C-alpha positions in Angstrom: -12.1 40.6 -45.1 -9.5 43.1 -44.5 -10.7 44.0 -41.1 -11.0 40.3 -40.2 -7.3 39.7 -41.1 -6.0 42.5 -38.9 -8.2 41.0 -36.3 -6.5 37.5 -36.8 -2.8 39.3 -37.0 -3.7 41.0 -33.8 -4.5 38.1 -32.0 -1.5 36.0 -33.1 0.8 38.9 -32.1 -0.9 39.1 -28.7 -0.4 35.4 -28.2 3.1 35.6 -29.4 3.8 38.1 -26.9 2.1 35.9 -23.8 4.2 33.0 -24.9 7.5 35.4 -24.7 6.3 36.5 -21.3 5.7 33.2 -20.1 8.9 31.9 -21.3 11.0 34.7 -19.6 8.8 33.7 -16.2 9.7 29.9 -16.7 13.4 30.8 -17.1 13.4 33.0 -14.0 11.6 30.4 -12.1 13.9 27.6 -13.1 17.0 30.1 -12.5 15.8 30.8 -8.9 14.3 27.3 -7.8 16.1 24.7 -10.5 15.2 23.1 -13.5 11.9 21.0 -13.3 10.3 23.6 -10.8 7.3 23.8 -13.1 6.6 21.2 -16.3 3.7 20.5 -18.5 1.9 17.4 -17.0 2.1 15.6 -20.8 6.0 16.3 -21.0 7.6 12.8 -21.6 10.5 14.1 -18.8 7.7 15.0 -16.4 7.8 12.8 -13.2 4.2 13.0 -12.7 3.6 9.3 -13.6 2.9 7.3 -10.4 4.9 4.3 -9.6 3.7 1.7 -7.5 5.3 -1.2 -5.3 3.0 -4.2 -4.7 1.5 -4.9 -1.2 2.2 -8.4 -1.0 -1.2 -9.4 -1.7 -2.6 -9.8 -5.2 -6.4 -9.0 -4.2 -5.3 -5.6 -2.4 -3.2 -4.8 -5.5 -6.2 -5.1 -7.8 -8.3 -3.2 -5.4 -5.8 -0.3 -5.3 -6.3 0.0 -9.0 -2.5 0.9 -9.8 -0.9 -2.5 -9.0 0.1 -1.4 -5.4 0.9 1.6 -3.2 2.3 4.7 -5.0 5.8 5.7 -4.5 6.3 9.5 -3.5 2.9 9.4 -1.4 1.7 9.1 2.1 -0.3 6.3 2.9 -2.4 5.6 6.2 -3.4 2.1 7.3 -6.0 2.1 10.1 -8.4 -0.4 11.7 -9.4 -1.9 15.3 -6.7 -4.1 17.4 -5.3 -6.9 16.0 -6.8 -6.8 12.7 -3.5 -6.9 10.5 -2.4 -3.4 9.9 1.2 -4.2 10.9 1.1 -7.4 9.2 0.0 -5.8 5.8 2.6 -2.6 6.3 5.2 -5.2 6.6 4.5 -7.2 3.8 4.9 -3.8 1.8 8.6 -3.5 3.2 9.5 -7.0 2.1 8.2 -6.1 -1.3 10.2 -3.1 -1.5 13.3 -5.2 -0.2 12.9 -7.6 -2.9 13.3 -5.3 -5.4 16.4 -3.9 -3.7 15.2 -1.2 -1.7 16.0 0.3 1.9 13.3 0.4 4.5 12.9 2.1 7.8 10.4 1.4 10.8 9.7 3.6 13.5 8.5 1.5 16.0 6.8 4.2 18.3 4.9 1.0 20.1 8.0 -0.5 21.0 5.9 -3.7 19.8 7.7 -5.1 16.7 8.1 -9.0 16.6 11.3 -9.6 14.6 10.7 -13.4 14.2 7.4 -12.6 12.6 8.6 -10.1 10.4 11.3 -12.4 9.3 8.6 -15.3 8.5 6.7 -12.7 6.3 9.8 -12.5 4.1 11.4 -8.9 5.8 14.9 -8.8 5.6 15.1 -8.0 9.3 19.3 -7.6 9.1 18.7 -4.8 6.7 15.6 -3.5 8.3 16.6 -0.1 9.9 14.4 0.3 13.0 14.1 3.1 15.3 12.3 3.0 19.2 11.8 6.8 19.9 11.2 8.2 23.1 8.5 10.7 21.9 6.5 11.8 19.0 8.8 14.7 18.2 11.8 12.3 18.1 9.7 9.7 15.9 8.7 12.4 13.2 12.0 14.2 13.2 13.8 10.8 12.5 11.2 9.9 9.8 12.0 13.2 8.1 15.5 12.6 8.1 15.4 9.3 6.6 13.0 10.4 4.0 15.1 13.7 3.2 18.2 11.5 2.5 16.9 10.2 -0.6 18.3 7.0 -0.1 15.2 5.0 1.8 12.6 3.6 -0.1 9.5 3.0 2.5 9.1 4.1 6.1 6.6 2.8 8.3 5.4 4.8 11.4 3.8 2.4 13.8 1.7 3.9 15.0 0.2 7.5 15.3 -1.6 6.8 18.6 1.9 6.1 20.3 3.3 9.4 18.9 3.2 11.1 22.4 4.1 14.8 22.7 7.1 15.5 24.5 5.2 17.8 26.5 2.8 15.3 27.6 5.4 12.9 28.7 7.2 15.4 30.9 4.0 16.1 32.5 1.9 14.9 35.1 -0.5 11.9 34.6 -3.8 14.0 35.0 -2.7 16.9 32.9 -4.9 18.1 29.9 -3.3 18.2 26.6 -5.9 19.3 24.2 -5.0 19.2 20.6 -1.2 18.6 21.0 -0.9 15.6 18.9 -3.0 16.9 16.3 -0.9 20.0 16.2 2.2 17.9 16.1 0.6 15.6 13.1 -0.3 18.7 11.1 2.9 20.5 11.5 5.3 17.3 10.5 2.9 16.3 7.5 3.0 20.0 6.3 7.0 19.3 6.3 6.8 15.8 5.1 4.6 15.9 2.0 7.1 17.8 -0.3 10.2 16.0 0.6 8.0 12.7 0.2 7.3 13.5 -3.3 10.7 14.9 -4.3 12.4 11.6 -2.8 9.7 9.1 -4.0 9.8 7.7 -0.6 6.8 5.6 0.6 5.6 6.9 4.2 3.1 4.5 5.8 1.1 5.6 9.0 -0.5 2.9 11.0 -3.1 4.2 12.8 -5.7 3.3 15.5 -9.3 3.7 15.9 -11.4 5.3 18.8 -15.0 6.4 19.4 -16.5 9.7 19.6 -18.5 10.4 22.5 -22.6 11.3 22.0 -22.7 10.3 18.6 -26.0 9.1 17.6 -26.3 9.1 14.0 -23.4 7.9 11.6 -20.2 6.1 12.1 -18.7 6.9 15.9 -15.1 5.8 14.8 -12.6 8.1 14.3 -8.5 7.8 13.7 -6.0 9.4 16.4 -4.1 12.4 15.3 -6.5 14.8 14.3 -7.7 15.7 10.7 -4.6 16.5 8.9 -3.6 12.7 8.1 -6.6 12.4 6.1 -6.0 15.3 3.9 -2.5 14.6 3.3 -2.6 10.8 2.6 -3.0 9.7 -0.9 -4.3 6.4 0.0 -6.0 5.3 3.0 -6.9 1.4 3.9 -9.2 0.3 6.3 -8.3 -3.0 7.7 -10.9 -5.1 9.3 -10.9 -8.8 10.6 -14.0 -10.6 9.4 -13.9 -14.2 10.9 -11.4 -16.7 12.3 -9.8 -19.4 10.2 -9.8 -22.8 11.9 -8.3 -26.1 11.5 -9.4 -29.1 13.3 -11.1 -26.7 15.8 -8.1 -24.7 16.2 -8.0 -20.9 15.3 -4.7 -20.6 13.1 -5.6 -17.2 11.5 -8.1 -14.4 10.5 -10.0 -13.7 7.5 -9.4 -10.1 6.6 -11.0 -7.5 4.4 -9.3 -4.3 3.3 -11.2 -1.4 2.0 -9.7 1.7 0.4 -11.7 4.2 1.6 -9.7 7.1 0.1 -7.5 6.7 -3.3 -6.1 9.7 -5.3 -4.7 7.3 -7.8 -7.4 5.0 -9.0 -11.1 5.1 -8.1 -11.8 4.4 -4.3 -14.1 2.3 -2.2 -12.9 -1.3 -3.6 -12.4 -4.1 -1.2 -9.8 -6.9 -0.9 -10.4 -9.9 1.1 -7.6 -12.6 2.1 -6.4 -14.9 5.0 -3.8 -13.8 7.4 -2.4 -16.8 8.9 -0.7 -16.4 12.6 3.3 -16.6 12.4 3.1 -16.5 8.6 1.4 -13.3 7.5 -0.9 -13.2 4.3 -1.7 -16.6 2.7 -0.7 -15.9 -1.1 -1.9 -19.2 -2.0 -5.2 -18.5 -0.8 -5.4 -15.2 -2.3 -4.4 -16.5 -5.7 -7.3 -19.4 -5.4 -9.9 -17.0 -4.5 -9.2 -14.8 -7.2 -8.7 -17.5 -10.1 -11.9 -18.9 -8.9 -13.7 -15.5 -9.2 -12.6 -14.9 -12.5 -13.1 -18.4 -14.1 -9.4 -19.5 -14.1 -10.0 -22.1 -11.8 -13.2 -23.9 -12.0 -15.3 -24.6 -8.6 -18.3 -27.4 -8.8 -19.6 -28.1 -5.4 -16.5 -28.4 -3.0 -14.1 -29.6 -5.7 -11.5 -27.5 -7.2 -10.4 -27.9 -10.8 -7.6 -26.3 -12.9 -7.6 -27.0 -16.9 -10.3 -29.7 -16.4 -7.9 -31.5 -13.7 -9.0 -31.6 -10.0 -6.8 -30.1 -7.7 -8.7 -30.6 -4.4 -11.7 -31.0 -2.3 -12.7 -27.9 -0.4 -10.7 -24.8 -0.4 -8.0 -25.7 2.4 -6.7 -28.8 0.2 -6.8 -26.8 -3.2 -4.8 -24.2 -1.2 -2.4 -27.0 -0.2 -2.0 -28.1 -3.7 -1.1 -24.7 -5.0 1.3 -24.5 -2.1 2.9 -28.0 -2.9 3.3 -27.1 -6.7 4.8 -23.5 -7.3 5.1 -23.9 -10.7 1.3 -24.4 -11.3 0.6 -21.4 -8.6 2.7 -19.2 -10.5 1.2 -19.9 -14.0 -2.3 -19.3 -12.3 -1.2 -16.1 -10.9 0.2 -15.1 -14.4 -3.2 -15.8 -15.6 -4.8 -13.7 -12.9 -2.3 -10.8 -13.4 -3.1 -10.6 -17.2 -6.9 -11.0 -16.7 -7.0 -8.0 -14.2 -4.3 -5.8 -16.2 -1.6 -6.0 -13.7 2.2 -6.4 -14.7 3.8 -10.0 -14.9 6.9 -10.6 -13.4 9.4 -12.1 -15.9 9.9 -15.2 -13.7 6.5 -16.3 -14.4 6.6 -16.1 -18.2 9.1 -19.2 -18.0 6.4 -21.6 -16.6 4.9 -23.5 -19.6 4.1 -27.0 -17.9 1.8 -26.1 -15.0 -1.2 -27.3 -16.9 0.3 -30.8 -17.5 1.6 -30.9 -14.1 -1.8 -30.5 -12.8 -3.0 -33.0 -15.0 -0.5 -35.5 -14.0 -1.0 -34.8 -10.2 -4.9 -35.5 -10.7 -4.1 -38.7 -12.6 -2.2 -40.1 -9.8 -4.9 -39.0 -7.2 -7.4 -41.1 -9.3 -5.4 -44.3 -9.8 
């Protein structure tokens, strides 16, 4: 027993000495690099907890698993032309502004439509926009905005339009192999730590290209090299699946978004919603589809019913009913949020009479 006690005491002394050495190292690190340079992951004062901002689409918030896009991270949105990439990004800007945040938009494509942005819900009067001359200038402005610590979200539209200065100054036929990829790699190395410290969301919109000579596998790839794929915490693949028609006229697109990379929740989930031309994501259609999927709104044949009261025949009529009755729509959204474990905004909890209003409306229609 005496030998075992000595061994236990020896281990305790060694552990105590190691802890003293660790404390000395930590105090030296904090003295040199500032308080909070090293912290325990389970520490309550730690800033490791990821905050999120809603995307403007309830189904996309659910697919992301955390209720929105993460703060202090880099996000990539890519897809074919006219699939809804900029629309999704502008909805995120609108959500940040609703919460009192400041937004910046680096319009490298020189193609932002302020009227459309306003219709989506963006406060265009308070949106900081830059239309840079070259890729270096665009990324420098992005870095300065993020470094200020005052901007909550920066959109770069798009990576393909970040043309290096050497390419702009050169002749049309000159070869500039890997120049844009090197530019992106260097910029992202600088941006990553600043983005994390300032809790800013940086969203890169990207385009698709085809790899030449690919016989097997997916020939599609994004522009700007591989760096963005590594540095992005979330990557969203936006695709147009079908056209939305009313009276034979195309009024929008049905869009599918796949979360192809997600560092804050399980990836590979999908969200589907409507994008209406001139208006953006159809919130009413999004809520209706989710509510029907989880049984909050009953669907029997072509009819939709809420709390045993019919609200419309056909999807478009049911969407219109929710649009015309915001108190019922808010109540349905609250129940959908509770079903999927998403935070419920305080204003939704005030709605108590939605079911009664639906019943009254249904009785009026039937009489």
